[in-house]
C-alpha positions as CSV (number, residue, x, y, z in Angstrom):
1,M,-6.3,5.8,36.8
2,V,-7.1,2.0,37.1
3,F,-8.7,0.5,34.0
4,R,-11.6,-1.7,34.9
5,K,-13.1,-2.6,31.6
6,K,-13.3,-6.3,30.6
7,H,-14.0,-5.6,27.0
8,L,-13.1,-3.0,24.4
9,L,-16.2,-2.5,22.2
10,G,-15.9,1.2,21.1
11,L,-14.6,4.6,22.2
12,E,-18.1,5.9,22.6
13,E,-18.5,4.1,25.9
14,L,-15.1,5.1,27.3
15,S,-14.5,8.2,29.3
16,A,-11.7,10.7,28.5
17,E,-9.8,9.3,31.5
18,E,-10.1,5.7,30.3
19,I,-8.9,6.7,26.8
20,T,-6.0,8.5,28.4
21,T,-5.1,5.5,30.5
22,I,-4.9,3.3,27.4
23,L,-2.7,5.9,25.6
24,D,-0.4,6.1,28.7
25,A,-0.1,2.4,28.8
26,A,0.7,2.3,25.1
27,A,3.6,4.7,25.6
28,G,5.1,2.2,28.0
29,M,4.4,-0.7,25.6
30,K,6.1,1.1,22.8
31,E,9.4,1.1,24.7
32,I,9.1,-2.7,25.2
33,F,8.9,-3.6,21.5
34,S,11.8,-1.3,20.6
35,R,14.1,-3.5,22.7
36,P,16.3,-6.2,21.2
37,V,14.1,-8.8,22.9
38,K,10.6,-7.7,22.4
39,K,8.9,-9.8,25.0
40,V,7.6,-9.3,28.5
41,P,5.7,-11.9,30.6
42,A,2.6,-9.8,31.2
43,L,0.2,-12.2,29.5
44,R,2.1,-15.5,30.0
45,G,-0.4,-18.3,30.4
46,K,-3.2,-16.4,28.6
47,T,-4.5,-17.3,25.1
48,V,-5.7,-14.8,22.5
49,C,-7.8,-15.8,19.5
50,N,-8.0,-13.6,16.4
51,L,-11.5,-14.3,15.0
52,F,-11.6,-12.4,11.7
53,F,-14.5,-12.7,9.4
54,E,-13.2,-10.0,7.1
55,N,-9.9,-9.6,5.4
56,S,-7.2,-7.7,7.3
57,T,-3.4,-7.2,7.1
58,R,-2.5,-4.5,9.5
59,T,-5.0,-5.1,12.3
60,R,-4.8,-8.9,12.5
61,T,-1.0,-8.9,12.2
62,S,-0.5,-6.2,14.8
63,F,-2.9,-8.0,17.3
64,E,-0.9,-11.1,16.8
65,L,2.4,-9.4,17.4
66,A,1.0,-7.5,20.3
67,A,-0.1,-10.7,22.0
68,K,3.2,-12.5,21.3
69,N,5.2,-9.5,22.7
70,L,3.2,-9.9,25.9
71,S,4.0,-13.7,25.9
72,A,0.5,-14.8,25.3
73,D,-0.4,-17.9,23.2
74,V,-2.1,-16.9,19.9
75,V,-4.6,-18.7,17.8
76,N,-5.5,-17.3,14.3
77,F,-9.0,-18.5,13.3
78,N,-9.3,-19.3,9.6
79,V,-12.9,-18.8,8.5
80,A,-12.4,-20.5,5.1
81,T,-11.3,-23.8,6.8
82,S,-13.7,-23.7,9.7
83,S,-17.2,-25.1,10.5
84,V,-18.6,-21.7,9.6
85,V,-18.6,-22.8,5.9
86,K,-20.8,-25.8,7.0
87,G,-23.4,-23.5,8.5
88,E,-22.2,-23.2,12.1
89,S,-23.5,-20.0,13.8
90,L,-21.2,-17.2,15.0
91,L,-22.2,-17.7,18.6
92,D,-21.6,-21.5,18.4
93,T,-18.2,-20.8,16.9
94,A,-17.4,-18.3,19.7
95,R,-18.6,-20.7,22.4
96,T,-16.5,-23.5,21.0
97,I,-13.4,-21.2,21.1
98,Q,-14.3,-20.2,24.7
99,S,-14.5,-23.9,25.6
100,M,-10.9,-24.2,24.6
101,A,-9.9,-21.9,27.5
102,V,-9.3,-18.8,25.4
103,D,-9.1,-15.7,27.5
104,I,-9.4,-12.9,24.9
105,V,-11.2,-13.0,21.5
106,V,-10.3,-10.3,19.0
107,I,-13.2,-10.1,16.5
108,R,-13.7,-8.4,13.1
109,H,-17.1,-8.9,11.5
110,S,-19.1,-7.2,8.8
111,C,-22.2,-7.0,11.0
112,P,-22.3,-4.0,13.4
113,G,-22.9,-5.0,17.0
114,T,-21.3,-8.4,16.8
115,P,-18.7,-7.7,19.5
116,L,-21.4,-6.4,21.8
117,L,-23.4,-9.5,21.2
118,L,-20.5,-11.8,22.1
119,S,-19.6,-9.7,25.2
120,K,-23.1,-10.4,26.6
121,R,-23.0,-14.1,25.8
122,L,-19.4,-15.1,26.6
123,N,-17.2,-15.0,29.7
124,M,-13.9,-14.2,27.9
125,S,-12.9,-10.7,27.1
126,V,-14.0,-9.3,23.7
127,V,-12.0,-6.8,21.7
128,N,-13.6,-5.1,18.7
129,A,-11.3,-5.2,15.7
130,G,-13.9,-3.6,13.4
131,D,-17.6,-4.3,13.1
132,G,-19.2,-3.1,9.8
133,A,-19.3,0.6,9.6
134,H,-19.9,1.0,13.3
135,A,-16.5,1.1,15.2
136,H,-12.8,0.4,15.0
137,P,-11.7,1.4,18.5
138,T,-8.0,0.3,18.3
139,Q,-7.5,2.3,15.1
140,G,-9.0,5.3,16.7
141,L,-6.7,4.8,19.7
142,L,-3.6,4.4,17.6
143,D,-4.5,7.6,15.7
144,L,-4.9,9.5,18.9
145,F,-1.7,8.1,20.2
146,T,0.2,9.2,17.1
147,M,-1.2,12.7,17.3
148,R,-0.4,12.9,21.0
149,E,3.2,11.8,20.4
150,H,3.7,14.7,17.9
151,F,1.8,17.5,19.6
152,G,1.9,16.5,23.3
153,S,-1.8,16.8,23.7
154,I,-5.0,16.3,21.8
155,K,-6.8,19.2,23.3
156,D,-7.6,22.0,20.8
157,L,-6.0,20.2,17.9
158,R,-7.7,21.0,14.6
159,V,-8.3,17.7,12.9
160,A,-9.8,17.3,9.4
161,I,-11.1,13.8,8.4
162,V,-11.4,13.6,4.7
163,G,-13.2,11.0,2.5
164,D,-15.9,8.3,2.9
165,I,-17.2,9.3,6.3
166,L,-20.6,7.5,5.7
167,H,-19.1,4.0,5.5
168,S,-16.1,4.5,7.8
169,R,-15.9,2.8,11.2
170,V,-12.5,4.5,11.6
171,A,-14.1,8.0,11.2
172,R,-16.7,7.2,13.9
173,S,-14.1,5.9,16.4
174,N,-11.8,8.9,15.7
175,I,-14.7,11.4,16.2
176,F,-15.6,9.9,19.6
177,G,-12.0,9.8,20.8
178,L,-11.1,13.3,19.5
179,R,-14.1,15.0,20.8
180,K,-13.8,13.4,24.3
181,L,-10.2,14.7,24.4
182,G,-11.1,18.2,23.3
183,A,-10.1,18.3,19.6
184,H,-11.9,20.3,17.0
185,V,-13.1,18.0,14.2
186,T,-14.0,18.9,10.6
187,L,-15.4,16.3,8.2
188,V,-14.7,16.8,4.6
189,G,-16.0,15.1,1.4
190,P,-18.9,15.0,-1.0
191,S,-22.3,15.6,0.5
192,T,-23.3,12.0,-0.4
193,L,-20.5,10.7,1.9
194,V,-20.7,13.2,4.7
195,P,-24.2,13.3,6.0
196,R,-25.3,16.3,8.0
197,E,-26.2,14.0,10.9
198,F,-22.6,14.0,11.9
199,K,-23.0,17.5,13.2
200,E,-24.8,16.0,16.1
201,M,-21.5,14.4,17.1
202,G,-19.9,17.8,17.5
203,C,-18.2,18.0,14.1
204,E,-18.1,20.7,11.5
205,I,-19.0,19.7,8.0
206,E,-17.3,21.0,4.9
207,Y,-17.8,20.0,1.3
208,D,-14.9,22.1,0.0
209,L,-11.4,20.6,0.6
210,K,-9.7,24.0,0.9
211,R,-12.0,25.3,3.6
212,G,-12.1,21.9,5.3
213,I,-8.3,21.5,5.8
214,S,-7.6,25.2,6.3
215,N,-5.1,25.5,9.2
216,A,-5.6,21.9,10.1
217,N,-3.0,20.3,12.4
218,V,-3.9,16.8,11.3
219,I,-5.4,15.6,8.0
220,N,-6.7,12.0,8.3
221,L,-7.5,10.6,4.9
222,L,-10.0,7.8,4.5
223,R,-10.2,5.2,1.7
224,I,-13.2,5.3,-0.6
225,Q,-14.9,2.0,0.4
226,L,-16.5,1.0,-2.8
227,E,-17.2,-2.5,-1.4
228,R,-19.5,-1.1,1.2
229,Q,-21.4,1.2,-1.2
230,K,-24.8,0.0,-2.5
231,K,-24.9,2.6,-5.2
232,N,-22.7,5.2,-6.9
233,L,-22.3,8.1,-4.5
234,F,-20.1,10.2,-6.7
235,P,-19.6,10.4,-10.5
236,S,-16.2,8.8,-10.8
237,I,-12.9,8.1,-9.0
238,R,-11.2,10.7,-11.3
239,E,-13.6,13.4,-10.1
240,Y,-13.2,12.5,-6.5
241,R,-9.4,12.8,-6.9
242,L,-9.7,16.2,-8.5
243,L,-12.0,17.5,-5.8
244,Y,-10.8,15.8,-2.7
245,G,-7.4,14.1,-3.4
246,L,-4.6,15.5,-1.3
247,Q,-1.8,16.7,-3.6
248,E,1.4,18.6,-2.8
249,D,0.1,22.1,-3.8
250,R,-2.9,21.6,-1.4
251,L,-0.8,21.0,1.7
252,S,-0.2,24.8,1.9
253,W,-3.9,25.2,2.9
254,A,-3.2,23.4,6.2
255,S,-0.9,24.2,9.1
256,P,2.8,24.2,8.3
257,D,3.4,21.4,10.7
258,V,0.4,19.3,9.6
259,L,0.4,15.6,10.0
260,V,-1.0,13.5,7.2
261,M,-2.5,10.2,8.4
262,H,-4.2,7.3,6.7
263,P,-5.5,4.0,8.3
264,G,-4.7,2.0,5.1
265,P,-4.8,0.4,2.8
266,V,-3.8,3.5,0.8
267,N,-5.1,4.1,-2.7
268,R,-2.2,6.1,-4.0
269,G,-3.2,8.6,-6.6
270,V,-6.8,8.7,-5.4
271,E,-7.1,10.1,-1.8
272,I,-3.4,10.9,-1.5
273,S,-0.5,11.5,-3.9
274,Q,2.6,9.4,-4.0
275,E,4.7,12.3,-2.9
276,I,2.7,13.1,0.2
277,A,2.3,9.5,1.2
278,D,6.1,9.1,1.3
279,G,6.8,12.7,2.3
280,P,7.9,14.4,5.5
281,H,4.4,15.2,6.7
282,S,3.2,11.6,6.4
283,V,3.0,9.4,9.6
284,I,1.3,6.5,7.9
285,N,4.1,4.0,8.8
286,E,4.3,5.4,12.3
287,Q,0.6,4.6,12.7
288,V,1.3,1.0,11.9
289,T,4.1,0.8,14.4
290,N,2.0,2.6,17.1
291,G,-0.8,0.1,16.4
292,I,1.2,-2.6,18.0
293,A,1.9,-0.6,21.1
294,V,-1.8,0.4,21.5
295,R,-3.0,-3.2,21.0
296,M,-0.5,-4.4,23.5
297,A,-2.0,-1.9,26.0
298,V,-5.5,-2.9,25.2
299,L,-4.8,-6.7,25.6
300,Y,-3.0,-6.1,28.8
301,L,-5.7,-3.8,30.3
302,V,-8.7,-5.9,29.4
303,S,-7.0,-9.0,30.8
304,G,-6.9,-7.3,34.2
305,G,-3.6,-5.4,34.0
306,G,-4.1,-2.4,36.2
307,A,-7.2,-3.7,37.9
308,G,-6.9,-6.4,40.6
309,S,-3.4,-7.3,39.6
310,G,-1.7,-4.7,41.8
311,V,-0.4,-3.0,38.6
312,Q,-1.5,0.5,37.8
313,V,-1.0,2.0,34.4
314,G,-1.4,5.6,33.7
315,G,-1.9,8.7,35.8
């Protein structure tokens, strides 16, 4: 399939075929950065700007590496030393960046809908690197890619997402991607963090960890996002760990070949034990590696690769 999207704003608006096209392209990209020389000229002459209004380690760095592996020029926007601190609006900042002949802007912002706003006002391609609690599409894609690498297909996988669903853009992107590709999704956590409304997205809801991860092929653990919570939604971190922390004796509740995933940063000893985070079921470091391949695929495809360039990626 030819990919014809100019922007990547979320997985909700992508079809199953478009998601599969990105995953197929990422498989080819992963082979590239495993070479001794990790560069191809696919985006030579293009400029990518990382416009991050929130802190990030994995996402910003992997977008930078992805762009450089494709031979693009990269600009990392530093909010703390920019005119934003003088009161310049987001839109004026973005228009200034566009005026410098930037082709793709990768944006992370605390306000949901910011990437959508920019996509309607700017000519350059916009890639959402996380907007509030709304969406984090490349994290969702790299999680799907990691699952597909291990199981061959997403269809009929039993995936348990455990933790702070309410505040998680990762959870929402995972849910849209997993459901479109035919997985069964169960959301697990305290009732204050797993609202019943998520059933409307085709998910099962469980408030008991044992029932929630029973026979799961994948357990995707989410960080408790205290910085996004306006009030205490559970008694204490200690109680959360006792009820929902994944410890070694609890792995037996899931499938014997279960994958344990986490988007990071990991709170060891809270949502996951040290032994599991570093154990044979964990693919946390694989997720980081796969994130580069997925972001290479996204940058390539939104820039026109596979549409109008004579290059077709995927089936």
